[in-house]
N, C-alpha and C positions, 0 to 999 in steps of 0.2 A: 366550261370544261366538262366533258362527258365522263360519267362514272363507268359506263360500260363501253369498251373499246373493241372494235372488231379487226380481224385480219383482212388486209386488202391484197388482192392479186391483180396482176396486170390486166386480165380479161374481165375483171369485175370484182364484186365484193362477196365474200363468203364469211359468215359469222361462225366462229368455232369457239369452244371453251377449252382452255388449257389449265392444268393444275398449277396455277401461279399463285401470287399473293397480292394483297392490296397494296403492299409497298411498291410494287411495280407500277401500279396506277399512280401512287404518290410520286414516283420518279418523274412521271410526265408533268406533274404539277410542281416539280422542283423540291419535293419534300422527301425525307427518309423517315420512316416510322417502323416500329416493331412489326415484324411480319405477322400476319393473321392468317392461319390456315383456312383453306376454302378456295373455291373457284373464282376467277375473275377473267374477264376478257381483255386481251391486250392488243393494242393497235400495232400491227407490223406492216409498215408501208413498203411499197415496192422496192425502195432502195435498200431494204433490209435493216431499217433502224427503228427503234422505238420513237414514236412521234412526240418530240419535245417541243416547247414553245419556240416561235420564231424570234430571233434576236437581231436587233439593229444597232450598229455602231455609227456615230457621226462620220460622214464621208466614207463609209464603207458599205458595200452592197449588202442587202439582206442575207443573213446566214441562217440556215436551219441547223439547229443543234441536232446531232445525230449520235445514236448509240448503237454500236455494232455494225456500222456501215463501212464496207471495205473500200479502199482506193488503191490505184496503181499509178505509176508515172508521176509521183508527187515530188515536190521540192519543199524548201523551207517556207515558201510563200503561198503555195497552192497545192491542191491535190486533184486527182482525176477520179471522181467517184464512179463506182461500178454499179450498173443497173442489174438487179437480181430479180428472178422470179421466185415467189414464195410458195412452198408446198406445205401447208399445215398438216400435221399428223396428230390429231387430237387424242387418239387412243394411246399414243405413246408419250404424250405430253411434250412434244418437241416440234420444232419447225425447221425445215431445211430450205435454204435459199441458194440459188445457183445462177451464175452468169450464163448468157446465151452460148458462149463458147465452151463452157464447162471448166474454164481455168480457175475460176474463183467460186468458192462455196462457203457458206456460213451456216452452221447448225446451232440452233438455240435449244437448250434442254432445260426445262423447268424442273427444279429439284425441290425437295421438302423445305429447304431453308434458303432458297434463292434461285439463281439460274446460272447456266454455264454456256459460254460461247466457244465454239471450235471453228476456226477459220482455215481454209485452204487457199493459199496465195502463190502466185508465180515468183520465181527467183530472178526473172529477167525483165521485170517491169519497173525498174528503178528510174531515177536514183533512190526513190523512196516508195515503199508500199506498206500497207498495214491496215489497221482498223481505227476508225474514229470512235472514241469512247467518251463522248462529251458529257460534262456534268453541268448542273445549273449553278454556275459559279456566281460568286458575289458580284453584284453590279451589272450582270447581264440584263439588258433592258427588255425583260420579258413580262413586265407588269406585276411581278411578285415582289413583296417587300423583302428587304435584305435579310430579315430574320428567317425567311423561308429558303434562302439560298445557301450554298455550301462552299467549303474551301478544303483543300488538302491539308491535313495535319500530320500525316505520317507518310513518308516515301522511302521505301527500302529497296535497293537493287543488289542482288547477290553479286559477289566478285566475279563469278564466271558467267554472268548473264543467263543462268539456268532458271531462275525464278525471281519474282518480285512481289511485293505487296504494298498496298496503299490504303489509307483510311481517310475518308472524306467526312467532315463534320458539318451537320446542319445546326445542331444544338448539343448541349452537354449530354442529352439523353438519346440523340439520334445520329447514328453513324452508318455509313455504307462502307463495306469491306470489299476491296477488289484484289484478287490474287491472280498472278500470272504463273501458271503451273507447267511451263515448258520453255525451252530456249527461245530467246527473242533477240532482235538486233538492238533496239533502243526504245525509249519512251520519250515523249516531249509534252510540255504544256504550251499551248498557243497563246501568245500575249497580244494585247492591243497595240496599235501603232506607236503610242507613247509609253507603253509598258505598264500602265496603272491597272489594267484589267486582265484577268485570265479569261480566255474565250473558248478554250477547248482542250482536249487531251487526246493523244494518239499513242498507240502501241504499234511499233514497226517491225516487220519481218525482214526488211532490207533498208539499209541506210548507208548507201555507198558514197554519198557526197559529204559525209562528216569527217573532218580532219581530226585524227586521234593522236595522242602522244606516242612517242616511240615505244614499241613493245606492246601496245594495246591494239587489238583488232576486234571490230564489231562482228558479231555472228551474222550469218544469213540462214534463214530457215523458211521452209514452205508451209509451216503450220504454226498458228498461234492459239493458245488456250487460255481463256480468261474466266474466272469465277466471280460471281457477285453474291454477297450476302448482306444482311443487315444486323446491326448490334445496337445495344443501348449505350453503354459507356465505352470510353476509349479502351479500357482494360479488357472488356468483353470482346471488343473488335480485334484486339491483338491476339487473344486466345482463339478466336475464330480463324484468323489467318494462320496461326500455328497449326491448328487441327487440319485445315484444308491442304496445307502444303507439306505436312509431315515434318515440321520443324521442331526444334527445341531452342528457346530464346532465353537469354539472361537479362534480367533487369536489376537495377540498383536504386535505392531510395533517393540518392542524389547522384549527379553525374560527374563528380570529381571532388578534389580537395587538395590541400597541401601535402607535402611529403610526410609519410607516416600514417596517412589516413587509411583506415581499414573499412571497406564497404561490404556489408552483407549482400549476398547475391541471391536473388530469387530466380528459380528455374521454372519455365513453363514448357510443357510438352514432355515427350519421352526422350530421355537423355542417354546418349552413349558415353560421351566424355566431355570434360570441360578443361580448357587450358587458358592461361593468361599469357599474353605476349607483351613484354615490356618494350619501351622505346628503343633499347639497345638491341632488341631481337631475342633476348633471353626468354626462354619459354619455361613455364612452370605448370604442372598439372594441379588442378583444384579438386577437392573432394566433391563428389556429386551430392552428398548429403551435407547441407548447411555450408556451402562454399563461402569463402571470404576473399575479396580482391584487395590485396595490400599494395598501396601505391608507393613504390620505393624509388622511382626514377622520374624526374621531370619529363613531361611529354604525354602523348596519347598511349594508353594501355588498351589492348584488345582482349576482350573475353570471347574466345572462340568456342562455340558449343556445337558439337556434332550430335545430331539426333539419331534415334534408333533406325531411321530410314536412310542415314548416311549423308544427310544434307548439313552443311555448315552455315551457321549464322554468326555474325560478328557484332558484338556490342562494344562501344568505345566509351572509356571514361578518362578524364584528364587529371594528371598529377601536375600541379603548378608549383613554381618556386615561391619562396617567401616574398611577401609584399615589398620589402626593402629592395631586394634584388630586382624584382620586376620593374618597380618605379625607376630605379637607377638605370637599368638597361634601356627601357623605353625612352625615358627623358633624354638620356645621352644620345640615343640614335636620332631623335628628332631635332635636337640641338645641332648635331653635326651635319645632317643630310637634308633637313627640310627648311631651314631658315635662310631667307634672303638677307643680304647685308643690311637692308633698311629695317629689318625686324619682322617683316611679314613672314608667315609660314606658307609653304606650298600646300596645295590640296593633295597632290599625289606625286609619287616618283616611281619610276620603273624599278623593279626588283633587281634587274641585271645591271643597269647603269647607275642606280641610286641617284638619278637625276630626273628633273621634271621635263621629260621629252615627249609627253603625249598631249592631247588636246581635250578641252572641256566639251560638254554637250553643245555649247554655243559655237564651237569651232575655234575657240581662243586658246592660245598656248598656256599650259600650266606654268606657274612659277614666275610670271612677269607682273610685278606689283603695279606697273603703270597701266595695265590693261584691266578694265573693269571685270570683276567676277573671277579673275584668274586665281587669286589667293582667297577669295570668298570672305572678305571682311572678318568679323569676329567669329564666324561659324567654323567651317572645316579646319582651316589653319589655326584659328584661335584656340581650338581644343588642345593643341600642342603646348601652348603657353599655360593654359589653365591646368593641365595635368602636371606641369612643372611646379606651379604654385601649390597644388594639392600635395605633391610629393615633399616639397620643402616644409609644408605645415606638419606633415607626419614625421619626417626624419631629419629636419634641420636644413638650414640654408647652405648652399655651396656657391662659391664665387662664379663658377661657370654658368650655373642655372640662373643665378640672379642677374648676371650680365645679359643672358638671353631674354629673360622676362622683361628687364628694363628696356631693351631695344624694342620688344614687341609692344609693350604698353605705352612707353613714352614717345618713341620715335615713329612707330607705325600707327597705333590706335589713336593717339592724341596729337600727333604731328608737332611735338615739342621742338621749338627752334625753327620750324618752317610752317607755322600756322597759315601763312598766306599762300602756300603752295601745297595743300593737302594731297595725299595720295588717294587714288580711287579706291573706294571701299573702306576708307578710314572715317573717323569722326571729324566733321568740319565744325569748328567752334564759333563760326559766324554764319549769318544767313547767306545762302547762295542760290543761284538759279541754274536749273538743269533741264534741258529740253523744254524751255519755256515756262517751267514751273518753279516758283520761289519757295524754298524750304527754310525753316527756322534753324537757329543754331543747334548744333549737335545732331543734325541729320547726317546720314551716311553720304559722303561726298561722291558725286557722279552715280547716284543710284535713284531710280524713280521712286520706289517705295517698297522695300522689303523690311518692315520694322523688326522682324525677328533678328536681324543682324545687330540692331541696337540692343535687343534683349541679351544677346550673347556678350556684347561689349560691356553692358552694365554688370553682369555677373563677374566678368573678369576684372573690372575696375574695383568692385567690392572685394574680391579675393586679394588684389594687390594692396588695397588700402589696409585690409586686415593684416596682411603679412608684413608690410613695411611701415605701417602707421604714417604713411605719407599724406599729410593734410591737403596738399594741392590736388592729388588724385581723388581724394574723398570729395573735394569740392566739384571736380569734374563729374564724378559719379552722381552727385546730387543734381547737377545741372542737366545731365543726361536723363535722369529719372523724371525730372519735371518736364523736359521736352517730350518724353514719351507720353506722359499723361496729357499734356496740353495739345499735342499734335495728333495723337492717335486714339485717345480714349473718349468714348461717348459718355454722356452723363449716366446712362444705365450700366456702364461698366464694359461695354463691348470695345475691344481693342481692334482698330481698323487699319487696313493698309490703304489709306486714301491715295489714289493715283493722281487726283487733282485736288487742289485746296478746297474747292466748293462741291466736291462729290464724295459720297461714301463708297468705300471699296469693300473688300471682303472682310469677313469676321476672322481675325487672327488671334482671338483671345486664348486659344489653346496652343497656337503654334509656338513651340519652344518656350512656353510657360512664362509670360511676363508677370503673372501673379507671383511666382517664386522669386524672380529677379527683384521686383519691388519690395517684397517681403524681406528678402535678405538685406537689402539696403536699409530698410526700417530697423532691423535688428542691429545692424552695425552702428546706427545713429542713436540707439536708445539712451545710452549714458552720455552721449556727447551733445546731441541736438534733439531733445525730447519733442519739440514742436514739429520739426521736420520729420522725425520718426513717425509721429502720429499721422502726419499727412500721407506718407507713403503706405503705412498700414491701412489707412482708410480706403485708399484707392485699390490696394491689393484685395481687400475684402469685397469691395464693390464689384471688381472684376470676377472674383470667385462666385459671388451671388449670380452674376450674369451667366456664368458657365452652368451653374446649378439649374437656373431657369431654362437654359437652352436645352439641357437634357440630352436626348438621343439624336442630336444633330451634330454632324462632324465636318464643318466647312474646312477647307484646306486650300492650298495653292495647287496650280497645275490642273491636270485632267481630273474632272469631277469623279470622286469615288468614295466609298465607305472606307476612310483612310485609317490605317493602323495608328499612325502617329497622332492624328487629331484626337482619336479616342483615348489613347494612352496618356497624352499630355493633358487633356482635360481632366482625366481621373487623377493624375499625379498632382495637378494644381489644386484640386479639391481636397485630396488627402493632406497635402501640405497646409492648406488653409485651416483645416480642422485641427491639425497638430500644433501649428506654429503661429497662427493668426487669431486664435481663440476658438474654443470648442464649438463646433457647429454640427449637430447630428445630421442635419439635412445634407450638408456638404459631404460628410463621410458616407452616408447612405447612397448618394448619387455616384460617388467614386466607386463604391462596390458594384453598383448596377452596371456602370460602364466597363469595369474590368471583367465582369462575368460575361457581358455581351461580346467583349473583345476576344474571348477564348477561342473562337473559330479562326482567329488570326494569330494563334500561337501554335508553334510546332511541338509535337510530342513524339519522342523517339527514344529508342535504346541506343542513342548516339549523342555524346556530349556536344558535338559540333552543331547539333540541331535542337536538342531538347530545351524547351521553354524559350526558344528564340521567337521573337515576333516575326510574323510572316510579311516580309517586304520583298518586292521583286522589281524595283525600278532604279534603285540607287546605283547599280552598276552602270547605268547610262551616264552618270555624272562623275564616276570615280575610277573608271578603268577603261582601257581600250581593248580589253580582252574579249568581251562579248556584250551582247545587248541585254534586255531585261531577263532576269533569272532570280531565283530565290536567293535572298541575301541573308543567309543564316549567320547569327552572331554579329550582325552589323552593330555599329556603335549605338544606333537608335533602338536596338533591342533593350537597352537599359532604361528607356522610358517605361516600358512595361515592368521590367524587373524592379526598378526603384519604386514604382507605384505599389507593387506587392510588398516590398519591404516597409513602406510607410503604413500600409494596411496592417502589417504585423504590429508596428509600433502603436497603432490605434486600437487594435483588437486583442493583441497577445496571441493570436492564432498562428501557430508555428508553421502551418502548411503554406502561409503566405511567404514566410522567410525561406522555406524549403524551395519554393518555385523561384523566388528572387535569386537565390544562390545558383540554381541551375542556369538561369538566364546569364549570370555572370560567367559561368563556366563556358557557355557557348561563345561568348565574346572573347574570353581569354584564349580559346582554341586558335584564334587568328593571329596571336602574337608569335612572330618568328623568333628563332634563337638569337638573331642579331639585334632584336628590339624593335624592328619594324612591324607594323600591324597591317595585315592584308584587309581589304575592305570587308570580306565576308568569306564564308564557305558556301559553295553553290552545289546543292544535291542534284539539280537538273542534269539530265544526260545531254540534252541539246538546248542551249539557251535560246532566247528569242533574238530576232534581228533588230538592229537599231533603226530609227527613222531614216527614210531614204535620203533626206537632205545631207546627212552626214557624209555620204560618199561623194557628194557633189562639191564639197568645199575644196578649193585648190590645195594641192599638196597634202591632203588629209591622209594620215596614216591609216584611218579606219576603212580604207578601201578593202582591206582584207576581210571585212565582214561579208563579202560576197560568198564566202564559204562558211559553213557552220563548224564550230569546234566542239569536241566532246568536253564537257565540264566535269562534274563530280569531283571538284577540287577548288582551290583558291585561285583567284586571279593573280597573274604574275606582276603585281605591283603593290606598293604600300600606300596607305591612305592616312591622312591626318584625322579623319573622323573617328578612327578606332580609339583615339585617346579619350573619347567621351566615356568609355567604360571605366577609365582610371579616375575620372572626376567623381563618379558615383561610388567606385570602390573605396576611395578615400573617405567619403561621407558614411558609408555603410560598413564595409569590411575592415575599415581602420579601427572600428570600435566594437562590432557585434560578433558574437559566436553563439552557437546553439547545439542542442542535442535533440534528436527526434524522439518520438514516443517509445520507440523500441529500446531506447537507452544505449544503443550501440552505434548509431549513425551520427557523426559530428557534422556541423556546418561551420566552415572557416576555423577548423580546429582538428586536433588528432588526439588519440589516447596514447600515452607513452608506455614503456615496457612495464611500468607499475600500475597501469590503468588509471593514471591521472590525466584529466582533460587539460590539454595545453592549447590555449587560444593562439591563432595565427594573427589576430588583430594587433597592430602595433600599439594602439592606445585602448586596450581592452577594458571596457567599462560596462558592458551589458551582456548578460547570458540569457538566452531564450530556452525555456524548457516547456515541454508539452504538459507535464504533470509533475507532481512532487515525486522524486525517485523513490522506488521501493527500497533499494539499497543505497546507502550514502554515496553520493557522487563527489569524488575529490577533484578540486579544480586548482590549477596553478595560478597564483595571483602575486601581485607586488605588495609587500607589507605596507600598510597605511593607505593603500588605494581604495577608492570607493567603487563598489560593483552593484549594479542593479540587476536583480534576477527576476525574470518574469515567468509566469505560469499561465498556460491556457486554462488549466484546472488546478486550483490550489486547495482542493478539498482535503481535509484530514490534518491540516496543519504542517508547518515546516520546522524542522530542527536544523540548526547550524552549529558548526564548531570551527574554530580558527578565525572567527570574525565577530564583530559586534553589530547587532541589529540597530540601525539608525532610524528606519522608517518602514512601515508596513501598510500596504493597501490591499484591496481585494485580489489583485492579480500580480503584485510585485513586492519584493523586499529590496531595501537599500541597505547594503552591508559594508562596513569598514573592515578590511582585512587586517588581522593582527599577526599573521604569519605568512609564509609563502604558499600555504596550502589551506584552502577553504573547503569544508565538507558540507554538502547539502543533502538532506534526506527527510524522512518522515519524523514528525515531532516525537513519536514514541519509539523510533527506531534505535 
């Protein structure tokens, strides 16, 4: 890689010096660093693009990543690049490039803190035309390590398409800021064939082939204006975008809470006015000095800030109903609309018909339990039953939910009464042969080998045995656990998906966390079968040891990639191991390393639908017929990351982990519909990717409509079973934990009442997280006689309590027995 890069023109080469920055050179190498003032030479090739590395995809022709290269006559699958002649103007620090006809021109201006592109494009060269603004995305095969590659962490599109801003993260200290400072038609991320890779980014001046909802029309413009700058932190990047666009932006410490939550609002930029728009449409002006957003109605609240320049920016926060109401509504919806008479739960139903009328990625119909993968074993559909069991554990059993769970566990999962005719995707309790391979008892019936389905079933059997004290189901859980160890676990702890009995398959040790499933089984057996408990604990620890040794390797299923889920589930398994299988500083340290590395796969936004959601962009291929790969914000799998951060709080007492875990839960809760159905995700993409071509070749496949692209920036029009995954973790975390941030004003899973008493939203509140000992006594609503653990990130100065009896004290925590309905916590000398 050359450090000095020259301008190239069609007739030859001419070296010029432009007042640019070394970060532009780093862009060629795939890195973003703090800009260093001084001169550097930049390679501007004849196409008008910064010369980025050549990328190759399997079965895809070589693609040159290009930045600033215009195209016309484009479609969803291809673009027609325009050849430009470059005219360097070194004395003015800019370059002007123009097509032979003069209809397309791009001017690049090097500024003190970055560069600016201004493109002139025709309006009659559709259906799409615009600029390629490619980034060195994660997993592009350019020869650079993934740590040097980048991902989008913030994507904001103004409601009127007059401006946009994007933040791209390479590391916690390296961000690129992109602002669009003029009207535009649309932007899009280009995805790989199977959706697991981002391959490019486009800004469009014309997008005439995009199908838009009624009342929405994309703009058409002959000019695009893009600015590029560099920043250290995400917060600095947001401030840069605010300054360059003349915005004022509201941020809040957390992105939502239960009714009654009051969120302090921080304003960035020059503010003209601030209003909050409630879900009912009622509008209230907020004070510009020290504004507070009070969440008084369930649903999305909009904080609309008008800047001194007259631009409006919208921040969204969520007010959610109490957990009992949410669990009742969601569990009731899935019992009524998602369950087949045999007990299996469908993967998806359409929102309009509330029926499983779409098809899976494999072209199989949703909702037919006799077809392999249709209901997806213990995975997608199984989360519906798991959420019901968690709800009954929190709020008590109901006959309707118990009947639903019985049908799922007994008739579907365990094939009670019809063991000789098991259903595809269920547990077969005797050896069987499938596709010439013989599998041992408790393998998934009619399944080659996706052992994560067994992991989900084991968790669900453990939940059922704990809820019902059914000894026969506990025996099945033990048999399944032993099968998983004997059939899938290598002596060193690697959990394998062996596709042939005599062959090793892929490493699935992090896929859906078998460490946790075996550990939970061990805990259930501790007082009943100590020897069996020790056996499962031993193997869970051995598997966790393997994950720790494996370190920064993230094997997964499907298209090879640096996968969000593999990273998050490995970290979650290791944090669980440290907390519940015996203290292990090595496991905890590796969990922290994995989570920090994973941060470039976490969205950060002034929008509760996105903030702290993990960055997934292919699950829509499996869960909806609305569109192809696209960002799946708030997907159920987001809670792998959120739960890991919550466990890191439990291990370290650092409240910022709990803060981020809470925001991840808010992103997932945003997808819960008023009727209790859960949309798979919220998609911020304007134009989602296209699905693989074979989909449209399946006879009678409804997905033929993918021949046209649809405008997203919304939720798919269907409900998915995987959304219940958030309620499984909500029961474990927010069923018990509340907190208050260091400012003393921002609650987590709680609110302050009219008397400034903290009221937890946790149904079984027994843990309070505080950053430090409150300067002023903090009153907390409690149940007399209940035990409350109060943790402190910093307990310096001593703690004074009233209304309770101190039972135990450690360096970071107090165990208190409440002696009244109000406990007060403050400084010892307060």
